[in-house]
C-alpha positions in Angstrom: 85.7 94.6 54.5 86.1 94.5 58.3 86.5 97.6 60.5 88.3 95.4 63.1 91.6 96.8 64.4 94.7 95.1 63.0 97.5 96.7 64.9 98.2 96.3 68.6 98.2 99.3 70.9 99.3 100.5 74.3 97.6 102.8 76.9 99.5 104.4 79.8 98.4 105.6 83.3 101.1 108.2 84.0 101.0 108.6 87.8 103.1 111.2 89.6 104.3 111.1 93.2 101.2 113.0 94.4 99.0 110.4 92.7 97.9 112.7 89.9 97.2 111.1 86.4 98.0 112.6 83.0 94.6 113.0 81.3 94.1 114.2 77.8 90.9 115.6 76.4 89.6 116.5 72.9 86.4 117.1 71.1 84.9 114.1 69.3 81.9 115.5 67.3 81.0 112.1 65.9 80.5 110.9 69.5 78.7 114.1 70.7 81.3 116.2 72.4 84.4 116.4 74.5 85.8 113.2 76.1 88.9 112.4 78.1 91.4 109.6 77.5 94.8 108.4 78.6 98.0 108.7 76.5 98.3 105.8 74.1 98.0 104.6 70.6 98.9 102.0 67.9 102.2 100.4 67.6 104.5 101.4 64.8 106.3 98.8 62.6 108.3 96.4 64.8 107.7 98.3 68.1 106.9 96.2 71.2 104.2 97.1 73.7 106.5 98.9 76.2 108.2 100.9 73.4 104.9 102.0 72.1 103.8 103.1 75.6 107.0 105.1 76.1 106.6 106.8 72.7 102.9 107.6 73.0 103.5 109.0 76.6 106.3 111.3 75.3 104.4 112.5 72.3 100.9 113.0 73.8 101.8 114.1 77.3 105.4 115.2 77.0 106.3 112.8 79.8 109.2 110.3 80.2 109.1 107.7 82.9 111.8 105.7 84.7 109.5 102.8 85.4 106.7 101.0 83.4 104.6 98.2 85.0 102.6 96.1 82.7 99.0 95.9 83.9 97.6 93.4 81.4 96.9 92.7 77.7 93.4 92.5 76.3 91.7 91.9 73.0 90.5 95.1 71.3 87.4 93.4 69.8 86.1 89.8 69.5 86.6 89.8 65.8 90.2 90.9 65.8 93.5 89.5 67.0 94.8 93.0 67.8 95.7 93.5 71.5 95.9 96.5 73.8 98.5 96.5 76.5 98.0 98.6 79.6 100.8 100.2 81.6 101.4 102.1 84.8 104.2 104.7 84.4 106.0 106.2 87.4 109.2 108.1 88.1 107.9 110.9 85.7 109.9 113.7 84.1 107.8 116.4 82.5 108.5 118.0 79.1 106.7 119.5 76.2 104.1 117.6 74.3 105.2 116.4 70.8 101.7 116.2 69.2 101.2 115.1 65.6 99.1 117.1 63.2 96.0 115.0 64.1 96.6 115.5 67.8 97.0 119.3 68.0 93.7 119.7 69.8 94.7 117.3 72.6 94.6 119.2 76.0 96.7 117.8 78.9 95.6 118.0 82.5 96.7 116.3 85.7 93.8 114.9 87.7 94.0 113.2 91.1 93.6 109.5 90.7 90.3 109.5 92.5 88.9 112.2 90.2 90.1 110.1 87.2 88.3 107.1 88.5 85.2 109.2 89.1 85.4 110.4 85.5 85.4 106.8 84.4 82.3 106.1 86.5 80.6 109.2 85.0 81.2 108.1 81.4 83.7 110.8 80.6 86.1 108.4 78.8 85.3 107.6 75.2 87.2 104.3 75.0 87.1 101.5 77.5 90.9 100.8 77.9 91.5 104.0 79.9 89.0 103.2 82.7 90.3 99.6 82.8 93.9 100.8 83.1 92.9 103.3 85.8 91.1 100.6 87.8 94.1 98.2 87.5 96.6 100.9 88.4 94.5 102.1 91.4 94.3 98.6 92.7 98.1 98.1 92.3 98.8 101.4 94.1 96.5 100.6 96.9 98.0 97.1 97.4 101.5 98.5 97.6 100.4 101.2 100.1 98.3 99.0 102.3 99.7 97.5 105.5 100.3 93.8 105.6 97.2 91.9 106.6 97.3 88.9 108.9 95.8 86.1 106.9 94.1 84.8 110.1 92.2 88.0 110.6 88.6 87.9 109.5 86.7 91.0 108.2 83.5 89.6 109.8 84.7 89.7 113.4 
């Protein structure tokens, strides 16, 4: 019997206007302590990736978003066809968490994007999808905030 995941999942970088990210934390004794992670989870029934992202963000962080940007889709493991879709959520409205019985110990905090990226570098995330989503979101945010660059300009001048 294989332990390979069989259901697709979504993970969300919820970024507010001040560039703070919704970060969840919980104790994972099997892995040696408390870790942080982004809102996300497995798809239900006929749910698509974006619907899963919306639902998980609302349940785990109590957040609804007016905009979702798809950051990419990746295999969960080499021996499974299950995919994980990464999203950037913006235009956030905050509300109460709607945690399931198995999620009651999830703690929500808002970290500056730079601190979340530092947490990824320090190994504070248990699963790899969160750090990847943060890196992709940070790159997208920096590209949209950066001034236009003249293609004839060389960085080595």
